[in-house]
C-alpha positions as CSV (number, residue, x, y, z in Angstrom):
1,M,101.5,92.1,-138.0
2,S,102.7,95.7,-137.7
3,F,100.4,98.7,-137.6
4,R,101.9,99.8,-140.9
5,M,101.0,96.6,-142.7
6,Q,97.5,96.7,-141.1
7,K,97.0,100.2,-142.6
8,I,98.3,99.1,-146.0
9,N,96.0,96.1,-146.0
10,S,93.0,98.2,-145.0
11,L,93.7,100.8,-147.7
12,I,94.1,98.2,-150.4
13,R,90.9,96.4,-149.3
14,E,89.0,99.7,-149.3
15,Q,90.2,100.7,-152.8
16,I,89.8,97.3,-154.4
17,S,86.3,97.1,-152.9
18,D,85.5,100.5,-154.5
19,I,87.0,99.3,-157.9
20,F,84.8,96.1,-157.7
21,S,81.6,98.1,-157.0
22,R,82.3,100.6,-159.9
23,E,83.9,98.5,-162.6
24,L,83.5,94.8,-162.1
25,D,80.5,93.6,-164.0
26,L,79.3,90.2,-162.8
27,K,76.2,88.4,-163.9
28,P,73.0,89.1,-161.9
29,G,72.6,87.2,-158.6
30,V,76.4,86.7,-158.1
31,F,77.9,88.4,-155.1
32,L,81.6,88.9,-154.3
33,T,82.9,89.8,-150.9
34,I,86.5,90.6,-149.9
35,L,87.2,88.6,-146.8
36,K,90.8,89.4,-146.2
37,V,93.8,91.3,-147.7
38,D,97.2,90.1,-146.8
39,T,100.2,92.0,-148.2
40,T,103.7,90.6,-148.1
41,T,106.2,92.6,-146.0
42,D,108.3,93.4,-149.0
43,L,105.2,94.9,-150.6
44,R,105.6,92.9,-153.8
45,Y,102.3,91.0,-153.6
46,T,98.9,91.4,-151.9
47,N,96.7,88.4,-151.6
48,V,93.0,89.3,-151.8
49,F,90.8,86.5,-150.4
50,V,87.3,86.6,-151.8
51,S,84.1,84.8,-151.1
52,V,81.5,84.1,-153.8
53,F,77.8,83.6,-153.4
54,P,76.4,81.3,-154.7
55,E,79.4,79.1,-154.2
56,K,78.9,77.3,-157.5
57,E,79.8,80.5,-159.3
58,G,83.4,80.5,-157.8
59,N,85.1,79.5,-161.1
60,Y,83.1,82.1,-163.1
61,V,84.1,84.9,-160.6
62,M,87.8,83.8,-160.5
63,T,87.9,83.8,-164.3
64,A,86.4,87.3,-164.4
65,L,88.9,88.5,-161.8
66,K,91.8,87.0,-163.7
67,N,90.6,88.7,-166.9
68,E,90.2,92.0,-165.2
69,R,93.3,91.9,-163.0
70,S,95.4,94.2,-165.1
71,N,92.6,96.9,-165.1
72,I,92.1,96.4,-161.4
73,Q,95.9,96.8,-160.8
74,K,96.0,99.9,-163.0
75,N,93.1,101.5,-161.2
76,L,94.6,100.6,-157.8
77,S,97.9,102.3,-158.7
78,K,95.9,105.5,-159.6
79,K,94.1,105.5,-156.3
80,I,97.0,104.7,-153.9
81,S,100.1,106.8,-153.7
82,M,102.8,104.4,-152.7
83,K,106.3,104.0,-154.1
84,M,105.6,100.4,-155.1
85,I,102.1,99.1,-155.6
86,P,101.9,95.4,-154.7
87,K,100.8,92.9,-157.5
88,V,97.3,91.8,-156.7
89,V,96.6,88.1,-156.5
90,F,93.0,86.9,-156.1
91,K,92.3,83.8,-154.1
92,L,89.0,82.1,-153.5
93,D,88.4,81.5,-149.8
94,A,86.6,78.2,-149.5
95,T,86.5,78.2,-145.7
96,E,82.7,78.4,-145.6
97,A,82.3,75.6,-148.1
98,Q,84.7,73.4,-146.1
99,A,82.9,74.2,-142.8
100,D,79.6,73.2,-144.4
101,E,81.2,69.9,-145.7
102,I,82.6,69.1,-142.2
103,E,79.2,69.9,-140.7
104,K,77.5,67.5,-143.1
105,I,80.0,64.7,-142.2
106,L,79.5,65.3,-138.5
107,R,75.7,65.1,-138.9
108,T,76.1,61.9,-140.8
109,I,78.3,60.4,-138.1
110,E,75.9,61.6,-135.4
111,L,72.9,60.0,-137.1
112,G,74.8,56.8,-137.7
113,E,75.4,56.1,-134.0
C-alpha cells in the first residue's frame, strides 16, 4: 500500500472516529471500535471494519450504522477536503468471534483425546 493511501486511510479513520464519538448514539453498554479502514485505489469506496462489544449487539450496531450512513458521509465530506470523498461502507469484523470459536473447537478436541 502506498504512503498516500495509508495517509488517506488514517485521515478517514480519524474523522469517522470523531463523528462516531460526537454523533452516533448507541444504547448504553454497547461499544464500537474501528479496526481498519481500507480505501480503494480509485477512491470510490472506503471499507470501515468495526468491532462491536458485546458481540451479540453486532446486528443492532450495523443497523444503526446503515441508518446513519448518509449523515456520517455528509459529515465526513465537511471534515475532509478531497476532490472525491469515498463512499463509506461499514463491515462487521468477526475475526475475534471466529478466533474464539476455533479456540473452543481446539479445546474440545484436546479434551477428547
